[in-house]
ROTI-506153 format. One record per residue: residue in three letters; y, x, z of N, C-alpha, C, CB in turn. Coordinates in steps of 0.05 Angstrom, whole numbers, plus 5000, padded with zeros to 4 digits. Glycine has a CB too. Example, Ala and Ser with C-alpha at 12.3 -4.5 7.8 and 13.67 -1.06 7.14 Angstrom:
! residues 2
{atom "ALA"; {4886; 5264; 5156}; {4910; 5246; 5156}; {4934; 5264; 5156}; {4911; 5226; 5181}},
{atom "SER"; {4955; 5257; 5142}; {4979; 5273; 5143}; {5001; 5258; 5157}; {4988; 5282; 5114}},
! end
This chain:
! residues 177
{atom "MET"; {8312; 0922; 0912}; {8296; 0908; 0931}; {8310; 0905; 0955}; {8271; 0921; 0936}},
{atom "GLN"; {8328; 0899; 0978}; {8330; 0917; 1000}; {8306; 0896; 1020}; {8369; 0922; 1015}},
{atom "SER"; {8292; 0920; 1036}; {8271; 0920; 1058}; {8292; 0899; 1073}; {8260; 0954; 1076}},
{atom "LYS"; {8259; 0879; 1088}; {8261; 0864; 1109}; {8272; 0885; 1135}; {8230; 0849; 1114}},
{atom "PRO"; {8288; 0869; 1146}; {8291; 0883; 1179}; {8265; 0878; 1188}; {8314; 0867; 1203}},
{atom "LYS"; {8249; 0902; 1212}; {8226; 0901; 1223}; {8232; 0884; 1250}; {8216; 0929; 1227}},
{atom "VAL"; {8224; 0874; 1265}; {8231; 0858; 1290}; {8206; 0858; 1309}; {8240; 0827; 1281}},
{atom "ALA"; {8212; 0868; 1330}; {8201; 0861; 1358}; {8200; 0837; 1370}; {8212; 0874; 1377}},
{atom "VAL"; {8189; 0816; 1378}; {8183; 0799; 1392}; {8181; 0790; 1413}; {8174; 0797; 1390}},
{atom "LEU"; {8195; 0783; 1432}; {8180; 0788; 1458}; {8190; 0752; 1465}; {8193; 0821; 1482}},
{atom "GLY"; {8173; 0739; 1471}; {8163; 0708; 1477}; {8150; 0687; 1497}; {8151; 0705; 1463}},
{atom "GLU"; {8154; 0668; 1505}; {8140; 0654; 1518}; {8147; 0623; 1522}; {8140; 0666; 1539}},
{atom "LYS"; {8132; 0601; 1526}; {8143; 0574; 1520}; {8140; 0572; 1501}; {8165; 0567; 1522}},
{atom "PRO"; {8129; 0545; 1494}; {8137; 0527; 1471}; {8154; 0529; 1446}; {8147; 0512; 1480}},
{atom "GLN"; {8179; 0528; 1460}; {8209; 0536; 1445}; {8203; 0564; 1433}; {8238; 0539; 1468}},
{atom "GLY"; {8187; 0590; 1451}; {8186; 0605; 1432}; {8179; 0609; 1414}; {8184; 0616; 1433}},
{atom "ALA"; {8150; 0594; 1412}; {8123; 0595; 1393}; {8145; 0580; 1373}; {8086; 0575; 1403}},
{atom "ARG"; {8155; 0572; 1372}; {8163; 0540; 1354}; {8184; 0562; 1343}; {8178; 0501; 1376}},
{atom "TRP"; {8202; 0580; 1348}; {8214; 0598; 1349}; {8208; 0627; 1325}; {8209; 0601; 1375}},
{atom "LEU"; {8187; 0630; 1336}; {8177; 0653; 1321}; {8163; 0637; 1300}; {8158; 0674; 1336}},
{atom "ASN"; {8159; 0618; 1293}; {8152; 0607; 1267}; {8167; 0603; 1260}; {8140; 0591; 1262}},
{atom "TYR"; {8190; 0585; 1265}; {8222; 0595; 1237}; {8222; 0625; 1229}; {8262; 0592; 1254}},
{atom "LEU"; {8220; 0638; 1248}; {8231; 0666; 1240}; {8205; 0673; 1208}; {8227; 0696; 1277}},
{atom "LEU"; {8178; 0658; 1218}; {8154; 0668; 1201}; {8158; 0654; 1176}; {8126; 0662; 1214}},
{atom "ARG"; {8170; 0633; 1177}; {8172; 0613; 1156}; {8197; 0617; 1140}; {8171; 0585; 1169}},
{atom "SER"; {8219; 0628; 1150}; {8250; 0641; 1138}; {8238; 0661; 1111}; {8272; 0667; 1168}},
{atom "ASP"; {8214; 0677; 1124}; {8213; 0702; 1105}; {8236; 0721; 1106}; {8212; 0694; 1074}},
{atom "LEU"; {8248; 0721; 1125}; {8267; 0748; 1124}; {8262; 0773; 1138}; {8291; 0742; 1134}},
{atom "PHE"; {8246; 0777; 1152}; {8240; 0787; 1173}; {8211; 0802; 1174}; {8242; 0766; 1191}},
{atom "GLU"; {8215; 0820; 1184}; {8179; 0827; 1187}; {8174; 0828; 1210}; {8166; 0855; 1177}},
{atom "ILE"; {8151; 0816; 1218}; {8154; 0820; 1254}; {8120; 0838; 1258}; {8155; 0776; 1277}},
{atom "VAL"; {8138; 0864; 1265}; {8119; 0882; 1278}; {8098; 0875; 1300}; {8134; 0901; 1289}},
{atom "ALA"; {8108; 0873; 1318}; {8100; 0866; 1339}; {8112; 0853; 1360}; {8093; 0883; 1345}},
{atom "GLY"; {8081; 0837; 1371}; {8105; 0814; 1396}; {8084; 0821; 1425}; {8105; 0762; 1385}},
{atom "VAL"; {8114; 0812; 1440}; {8101; 0809; 1470}; {8104; 0783; 1481}; {8114; 0829; 1491}},
{atom "PRO"; {8078; 0774; 1481}; {8073; 0746; 1507}; {8071; 0758; 1533}; {8040; 0727; 1503}},
{atom "ARG"; {8088; 0733; 1548}; {8079; 0736; 1567}; {8050; 0754; 1588}; {8081; 0716; 1565}},
{atom "THR"; {8032; 0727; 1572}; {8012; 0731; 1572}; {7987; 0728; 1549}; {8012; 0722; 1590}},
{atom "SER"; {7969; 0741; 1539}; {7950; 0736; 1513}; {7924; 0715; 1525}; {7936; 0772; 1500}},
{atom "GLU"; {7920; 0712; 1550}; {7897; 0697; 1554}; {7901; 0672; 1554}; {7885; 0703; 1575}},
{atom "LYS"; {7925; 0663; 1556}; {7919; 0634; 1572}; {7947; 0614; 1562}; {7918; 0641; 1614}},
{atom "ASN"; {7951; 0596; 1565}; {7977; 0584; 1551}; {7980; 0569; 1584}; {7973; 0558; 1515}},
{atom "ILE"; {8005; 0584; 1596}; {8007; 0578; 1624}; {8036; 0553; 1624}; {8014; 0612; 1643}},
{atom "TRP"; {8043; 0542; 1598}; {8056; 0518; 1604}; {8041; 0488; 1595}; {8082; 0522; 1589}},
{atom "TRP"; {8052; 0468; 1603}; {8038; 0439; 1606}; {8023; 0433; 1576}; {8064; 0412; 1614}},
{atom "GLU"; {8051; 0436; 1549}; {8038; 0428; 1527}; {8050; 0441; 1500}; {8037; 0399; 1527}},
{atom "GLY"; {8035; 0447; 1483}; {8056; 0456; 1458}; {8033; 0481; 1460}; {8098; 0463; 1464}},
{atom "GLU"; {8043; 0491; 1429}; {8032; 0523; 1429}; {8039; 0540; 1440}; {8031; 0536; 1411}},
{atom "SER"; {8021; 0557; 1447}; {8036; 0582; 1463}; {8039; 0605; 1453}; {8026; 0590; 1485}},
{atom "PHE"; {8063; 0622; 1450}; {8072; 0639; 1437}; {8045; 0663; 1435}; {8100; 0646; 1450}},
{atom "ALA"; {8034; 0672; 1447}; {8009; 0689; 1446}; {7992; 0676; 1430}; {7996; 0695; 1472}},
{atom "SER"; {7982; 0650; 1422}; {7966; 0633; 1403}; {7981; 0640; 1368}; {7969; 0595; 1414}},
{atom "THR"; {8003; 0636; 1371}; {8027; 0632; 1344}; {8025; 0662; 1334}; {8068; 0621; 1354}},
{atom "LEU"; {8022; 0687; 1349}; {8025; 0702; 1342}; {7998; 0723; 1325}; {8038; 0705; 1362}},
{atom "ASN"; {7979; 0713; 1349}; {7944; 0710; 1332}; {7944; 0698; 1303}; {7920; 0685; 1351}},
{atom "SER"; {7945; 0675; 1312}; {7954; 0658; 1281}; {7965; 0676; 1262}; {7979; 0634; 1285}},
{atom "ALA"; {7984; 0686; 1263}; {8004; 0705; 1250}; {7990; 0727; 1237}; {8024; 0716; 1270}},
{atom "GLY"; {7972; 0737; 1252}; {7965; 0769; 1244}; {7980; 0789; 1252}; {7964; 0775; 1217}},
{atom "ILE"; {7998; 0771; 1280}; {8014; 0801; 1291}; {8004; 0811; 1312}; {8044; 0799; 1299}},
{atom "SER"; {8011; 0842; 1318}; {8003; 0854; 1334}; {8009; 0846; 1370}; {8011; 0876; 1323}},
{atom "ILE"; {7993; 0840; 1384}; {8008; 0837; 1403}; {8002; 0869; 1424}; {8000; 0806; 1416}},
{atom "VAL"; {8026; 0871; 1441}; {8027; 0891; 1456}; {8038; 0882; 1479}; {8038; 0911; 1446}},
{atom "LYS"; {8037; 0904; 1508}; {8054; 0905; 1524}; {8080; 0917; 1521}; {8044; 0913; 1540}},
{atom "ARG"; {8100; 0903; 1533}; {8128; 0918; 1523}; {8134; 0948; 1530}; {8151; 0903; 1535}},
{atom "ALA"; {8111; 0960; 1541}; {8120; 0983; 1544}; {8111; 0999; 1517}; {8109; 0995; 1571}},
{atom "ASP"; {8095; 0984; 1503}; {8086; 0996; 1473}; {8101; 1003; 1461}; {8074; 0984; 1455}},
{atom "LEU"; {8124; 0980; 1461}; {8147; 0982; 1447}; {8160; 1006; 1446}; {8163; 0966; 1454}},
{atom "ALA"; {8159; 1024; 1458}; {8171; 1054; 1459}; {8161; 1063; 1437}; {8163; 1074; 1484}},
{atom "ARG"; {8134; 1062; 1426}; {8121; 1079; 1396}; {8125; 1060; 1380}; {8087; 1090; 1393}},
{atom "ILE"; {8138; 1044; 1370}; {8134; 1026; 1346}; {8168; 1021; 1338}; {8115; 0993; 1355}},
{atom "ASP"; {8171; 1019; 1304}; {8186; 1026; 1294}; {8203; 0997; 1291}; {8175; 1041; 1273}},
{atom "TYR"; {8224; 0991; 1303}; {8227; 0956; 1298}; {8259; 0966; 1294}; {8215; 0927; 1330}},
{atom "ASP"; {8284; 0950; 1280}; {8311; 0949; 1278}; {8323; 0927; 1292}; {8318; 0949; 1251}},
{atom "ILE"; {8300; 0904; 1294}; {8312; 0884; 1324}; {8289; 0872; 1344}; {8329; 0851; 1313}},
{atom "ILE"; {8303; 0875; 1356}; {8291; 0870; 1387}; {8290; 0840; 1390}; {8310; 0884; 1414}},
{atom "TRP"; {8274; 0819; 1395}; {8289; 0796; 1394}; {8267; 0774; 1426}; {8287; 0781; 1352}},
{atom "SER"; {8286; 0775; 1445}; {8281; 0749; 1461}; {8276; 0726; 1454}; {8297; 0743; 1472}},
{atom "LEU"; {8251; 0715; 1447}; {8251; 0687; 1446}; {8237; 0670; 1469}; {8239; 0680; 1422}},
{atom "MET"; {8258; 0669; 1491}; {8253; 0654; 1516}; {8227; 0670; 1533}; {8245; 0619; 1508}},
{atom "TYR"; {8230; 0694; 1524}; {8225; 0712; 1544}; {8229; 0718; 1568}; {8229; 0725; 1540}},
{atom "GLY"; {8211; 0712; 1585}; {8225; 0708; 1623}; {8236; 0737; 1638}; {8191; 0696; 1650}},
{atom "PHE"; {8231; 0754; 1618}; {8237; 0783; 1633}; {8262; 0797; 1621}; {8211; 0804; 1630}},
{atom "ILE"; {8271; 0809; 1643}; {8301; 0827; 1635}; {8286; 0855; 1613}; {8321; 0845; 1674}},
{atom "ILE"; {8288; 0859; 1592}; {8279; 0877; 1575}; {8303; 0903; 1584}; {8278; 0863; 1541}},
{atom "GLU"; {8278; 0932; 1584}; {8287; 0952; 1594}; {8316; 0966; 1563}; {8254; 0971; 1604}},
{atom "GLU"; {8333; 0976; 1576}; {8353; 0985; 1561}; {8341; 1004; 1546}; {8375; 0994; 1575}},
{atom "PRO"; {8324; 1024; 1545}; {8322; 1040; 1526}; {8301; 1022; 1507}; {8312; 1070; 1536}},
{atom "LEU"; {8290; 1013; 1509}; {8276; 1000; 1482}; {8291; 0968; 1473}; {8239; 0994; 1490}},
{atom "ILE"; {8316; 0968; 1481}; {8343; 0953; 1475}; {8350; 0963; 1453}; {8365; 0955; 1493}},
{atom "SER"; {8361; 0996; 1460}; {8381; 1014; 1449}; {8366; 1025; 1431}; {8393; 1035; 1467}},
{atom "LYS"; {8338; 1026; 1429}; {8322; 1040; 1408}; {8323; 1021; 1379}; {8289; 1046; 1421}},
{atom "ALA"; {8337; 0996; 1384}; {8338; 0975; 1354}; {8357; 0974; 1347}; {8331; 0947; 1353}},
{atom "SER"; {8382; 0976; 1328}; {8401; 0956; 1316}; {8408; 0948; 1324}; {8400; 0943; 1304}},
{atom "LEU"; {8393; 0925; 1333}; {8404; 0895; 1341}; {8392; 0889; 1363}; {8399; 0871; 1322}},
{atom "GLY"; {8392; 0869; 1378}; {8374; 0854; 1402}; {8390; 0832; 1404}; {8369; 0869; 1433}},
{atom "LEU"; {8371; 0813; 1410}; {8384; 0784; 1413}; {8366; 0765; 1424}; {8393; 0772; 1386}},
{atom "ASN"; {8385; 0754; 1440}; {8378; 0725; 1460}; {8380; 0698; 1457}; {8391; 0724; 1480}},
{atom "LEU"; {8369; 0678; 1453}; {8380; 0646; 1454}; {8368; 0651; 1484}; {8364; 0615; 1428}},
{atom "HIS"; {8398; 0631; 1492}; {8399; 0627; 1524}; {8401; 0596; 1526}; {8428; 0644; 1540}},
{atom "GLU"; {8379; 0591; 1540}; {8382; 0555; 1530}; {8403; 0540; 1557}; {8341; 0535; 1531}},
{atom "ALA"; {8426; 0555; 1557}; {8452; 0550; 1577}; {8474; 0557; 1564}; {8453; 0565; 1604}},
{atom "PRO"; {8500; 0543; 1575}; {8521; 0561; 1564}; {8535; 0586; 1579}; {8541; 0544; 1558}},
{atom "MET"; {8536; 0598; 1572}; {8547; 0629; 1574}; {8568; 0637; 1583}; {8549; 0639; 1554}},
{atom "PRO"; {8580; 0638; 1604}; {8564; 0663; 1624}; {8564; 0643; 1651}; {8587; 0701; 1630}},
{atom "ARG"; {8570; 0616; 1648}; {8567; 0603; 1671}; {8540; 0603; 1684}; {8575; 0577; 1667}},
{atom "TYR"; {8520; 0595; 1664}; {8495; 0596; 1664}; {8480; 0612; 1661}; {8488; 0585; 1655}},
{atom "ARG"; {8478; 0635; 1678}; {8458; 0659; 1673}; {8434; 0662; 1684}; {8468; 0682; 1680}},
{atom "GLY"; {8418; 0667; 1676}; {8387; 0660; 1692}; {8372; 0640; 1683}; {8390; 0652; 1722}},
{atom "CYS"; {8360; 0634; 1701}; {8339; 0612; 1699}; {8346; 0588; 1708}; {8317; 0616; 1712}},
{atom "ASN"; {8338; 0563; 1691}; {8337; 0535; 1713}; {8369; 0524; 1718}; {8321; 0545; 1751}},
{atom "GLY"; {8372; 0529; 1694}; {8409; 0525; 1689}; {8409; 0493; 1686}; {8425; 0543; 1652}},
{atom "TYR"; {8396; 0480; 1676}; {8397; 0454; 1670}; {8386; 0444; 1692}; {8385; 0445; 1647}},
{atom "SER"; {8380; 0445; 1713}; {8372; 0432; 1742}; {8406; 0440; 1756}; {8337; 0452; 1762}},
{atom "HIS"; {8412; 0468; 1749}; {8438; 0473; 1763}; {8463; 0455; 1758}; {8446; 0499; 1756}},
{atom "CYS"; {8461; 0449; 1724}; {8479; 0433; 1720}; {8484; 0406; 1725}; {8483; 0435; 1703}},
{atom "ILE"; {8460; 0396; 1730}; {8452; 0365; 1739}; {8467; 0374; 1774}; {8407; 0355; 1736}},
{atom "PHE"; {8450; 0393; 1782}; {8453; 0386; 1816}; {8499; 0391; 1818}; {8423; 0423; 1844}},
{atom "GLU"; {8494; 0403; 1803}; {8538; 0413; 1800}; {8549; 0383; 1800}; {8554; 0433; 1757}},
{atom "GLY"; {8536; 0368; 1782}; {8560; 0343; 1771}; {8572; 0359; 1748}; {8590; 0332; 1798}},
{atom "ALA"; {8566; 0379; 1725}; {8575; 0380; 1704}; {8579; 0364; 1688}; {8567; 0391; 1697}},
{atom "VAL"; {8596; 0361; 1669}; {8591; 0341; 1647}; {8592; 0361; 1629}; {8610; 0316; 1643}},
{atom "THR"; {8592; 0378; 1616}; {8580; 0396; 1592}; {8559; 0410; 1598}; {8598; 0416; 1581}},
{atom "TYR"; {8543; 0423; 1579}; {8518; 0440; 1583}; {8518; 0454; 1546}; {8485; 0417; 1596}},
{atom "GLY"; {8504; 0468; 1548}; {8504; 0479; 1519}; {8480; 0508; 1519}; {8542; 0490; 1511}},
{atom "THR"; {8480; 0516; 1495}; {8464; 0540; 1484}; {8474; 0560; 1484}; {8456; 0539; 1463}},
{atom "SER"; {8466; 0582; 1477}; {8486; 0607; 1478}; {8465; 0627; 1465}; {8499; 0617; 1511}},
{atom "PHE"; {8474; 0634; 1435}; {8460; 0659; 1421}; {8473; 0677; 1427}; {8458; 0661; 1393}},
{atom "HIS"; {8470; 0707; 1436}; {8474; 0726; 1447}; {8460; 0755; 1450}; {8476; 0716; 1463}},
{atom "ILE"; {8481; 0776; 1437}; {8464; 0795; 1434}; {8459; 0802; 1469}; {8476; 0821; 1412}},
{atom "LEU"; {8440; 0814; 1465}; {8421; 0831; 1481}; {8420; 0852; 1500}; {8411; 0841; 1468}},
{atom "ASP"; {8429; 0853; 1522}; {8436; 0879; 1543}; {8423; 0870; 1562}; {8467; 0886; 1552}},
{atom "ALA"; {8418; 0904; 1573}; {8402; 0900; 1598}; {8408; 0885; 1624}; {8396; 0922; 1606}},
{atom "GLU"; {8439; 0869; 1627}; {8433; 0859; 1634}; {8427; 0823; 1637}; {8440; 0871; 1640}},
{atom "LEU"; {8416; 0812; 1654}; {8406; 0787; 1656}; {8429; 0770; 1634}; {8404; 0776; 1691}},
{atom "ASP"; {8436; 0754; 1607}; {8435; 0735; 1601}; {8475; 0746; 1603}; {8414; 0711; 1618}},
{atom "ASN"; {8475; 0765; 1591}; {8504; 0785; 1596}; {8505; 0785; 1569}; {8504; 0819; 1612}},
{atom "GLY"; {8496; 0786; 1550}; {8514; 0806; 1523}; {8536; 0791; 1505}; {8490; 0818; 1497}},
{atom "GLU"; {8543; 0801; 1492}; {8566; 0784; 1477}; {8555; 0767; 1458}; {8587; 0802; 1460}},
{atom "LEU"; {8567; 0741; 1455}; {8565; 0706; 1446}; {8568; 0713; 1415}; {8596; 0680; 1462}},
{atom "ILE"; {8543; 0715; 1403}; {8548; 0706; 1370}; {8555; 0672; 1361}; {8517; 0712; 1354}},
{atom "ASP"; {8543; 0661; 1378}; {8537; 0631; 1376}; {8534; 0608; 1398}; {8516; 0631; 1363}},
{atom "GLN"; {8553; 0600; 1404}; {8552; 0575; 1430}; {8552; 0543; 1415}; {8586; 0579; 1454}},
{atom "GLU"; {8537; 0526; 1429}; {8542; 0501; 1419}; {8538; 0482; 1446}; {8520; 0493; 1394}},
{atom "ILE"; {8567; 0478; 1453}; {8570; 0459; 1479}; {8574; 0428; 1475}; {8595; 0469; 1494}},
{atom "PHE"; {8560; 0413; 1494}; {8549; 0381; 1487}; {8564; 0364; 1503}; {8516; 0375; 1495}},
{atom "GLN"; {8558; 0342; 1509}; {8567; 0333; 1541}; {8545; 0328; 1555}; {8584; 0306; 1545}},
{atom "VAL"; {8547; 0329; 1576}; {8522; 0311; 1594}; {8525; 0289; 1595}; {8516; 0316; 1621}},
{atom "GLY"; {8497; 0267; 1589}; {8504; 0239; 1596}; {8518; 0237; 1621}; {8481; 0223; 1598}},
{atom "PRO"; {8518; 0211; 1627}; {8520; 0193; 1653}; {8491; 0188; 1658}; {8540; 0163; 1650}},
{atom "GLY"; {8480; 0193; 1685}; {8458; 0199; 1705}; {8428; 0210; 1689}; {8453; 0170; 1724}},
{atom "GLU"; {8439; 0228; 1661}; {8417; 0250; 1659}; {8410; 0265; 1669}; {8416; 0262; 1647}},
{atom "THR"; {8380; 0263; 1681}; {8363; 0290; 1689}; {8365; 0315; 1677}; {8338; 0287; 1687}},
{atom "ALA"; {8357; 0331; 1697}; {8350; 0351; 1682}; {8323; 0360; 1663}; {8354; 0366; 1699}},
{atom "LYS"; {8305; 0340; 1664}; {8282; 0341; 1647}; {8297; 0335; 1620}; {8257; 0320; 1655}},
{atom "GLU"; {8310; 0304; 1625}; {8320; 0301; 1595}; {8346; 0316; 1583}; {8326; 0272; 1591}},
{atom "LEU"; {8356; 0333; 1598}; {8380; 0359; 1587}; {8362; 0368; 1573}; {8396; 0384; 1609}},
{atom "TYR"; {8337; 0384; 1584}; {8320; 0404; 1574}; {8318; 0398; 1554}; {8298; 0410; 1582}},
{atom "ALA"; {8300; 0365; 1542}; {8294; 0368; 1512}; {8319; 0363; 1502}; {8271; 0349; 1499}},
{atom "ARG"; {8340; 0357; 1510}; {8361; 0349; 1489}; {8374; 0379; 1483}; {8385; 0324; 1501}},
{atom "THR"; {8374; 0405; 1503}; {8378; 0431; 1504}; {8363; 0449; 1482}; {8372; 0437; 1530}},
{atom "GLU"; {8328; 0436; 1482}; {8313; 0446; 1462}; {8328; 0448; 1433}; {8289; 0429; 1460}},
{atom "TYR"; {8334; 0417; 1423}; {8336; 0408; 1402}; {8366; 0425; 1393}; {8333; 0377; 1404}},
{atom "VAL"; {8384; 0424; 1406}; {8411; 0434; 1402}; {8403; 0461; 1401}; {8435; 0426; 1423}},
{atom "SER"; {8382; 0483; 1417}; {8381; 0506; 1402}; {8362; 0512; 1387}; {8383; 0523; 1414}},
{atom "ASP"; {8344; 0488; 1379}; {8325; 0500; 1352}; {8349; 0500; 1323}; {8291; 0471; 1343}},
{atom "LEU"; {8373; 0479; 1336}; {8393; 0481; 1306}; {8412; 0512; 1309}; {8421; 0445; 1304}},
{atom "VAL"; {8417; 0520; 1334}; {8432; 0545; 1339}; {8419; 0566; 1322}; {8432; 0554; 1370}},
{atom "PHE"; {8398; 0567; 1329}; {8364; 0595; 1322}; {8375; 0582; 1290}; {8312; 0584; 1338}},
{atom "LYS"; {8362; 0561; 1279}; {8359; 0566; 1249}; {8386; 0574; 1233}; {8346; 0540; 1237}},
{atom "ARG"; {8414; 0559; 1246}; {8438; 0565; 1231}; {8446; 0606; 1235}; {8465; 0540; 1248}},
{atom "ASN"; {8431; 0615; 1256}; {8442; 0642; 1248}; {8416; 0663; 1241}; {8462; 0655; 1275}},
{atom "LEU"; {8400; 0644; 1226}; {8375; 0665; 1215}; {8385; 0676; 1188}; {8341; 0648; 1210}},
{atom "LYS"; {8405; 0670; 1177}; {8409; 0683; 1149}; {8424; 0709; 1157}; {8428; 0663; 1126}},
{atom "SER"; {8443; 0706; 1180}; {8465; 0727; 1180}; {8449; 0741; 1188}; {8490; 0726; 1193}},
{atom "VAL"; {8435; 0745; 1219}; {8421; 0757; 1233}; {8403; 0779; 1213}; {8407; 0736; 1249}},
{atom "ALA"; {8386; 0770; 1191}; {8377; 0790; 1164}; {8398; 0802; 1152}; {8363; 0775; 1139}},
{atom "SER"; {8425; 0792; 1149}; {8435; 0806; 1130}; {8454; 0823; 1149}; {8447; 0788; 1106}},
! end
């Protein structure tokens, strides 16, 4: 039997916690370490924190620099809000990120608001290879959808969360193999 890929996860936000739960429930990966934005409190308004999800699953919480001393096959950003250093990425066989915006148009933060301000008619979510540049790696999967007339950034955010969940889950088996 082939061993499960060892994964280091870095994340935050309720979406990151939810995606971590998807990884855990899939039973396709061995999560060897987790890096939350903070391990002390939930900085988001609602939902489970990334750190509490790591704690509940018994996954070691480490600082990003500690990953240099940990063995992992995949480094996976789960809504992690910081650029991950190239040595940590190249240490892995694969680096992954799900960016809740269509790339390359909306790299970085707050794509929902930029989309609404610009009057764009489409939006989406992008699953891509992680590299040291902000939301720059090769696309693995992308889902583009229409922006509704009069849709707000908050409504677009909520709809993108749903679409991102679908994209995340549909790529789990192919990443594991």
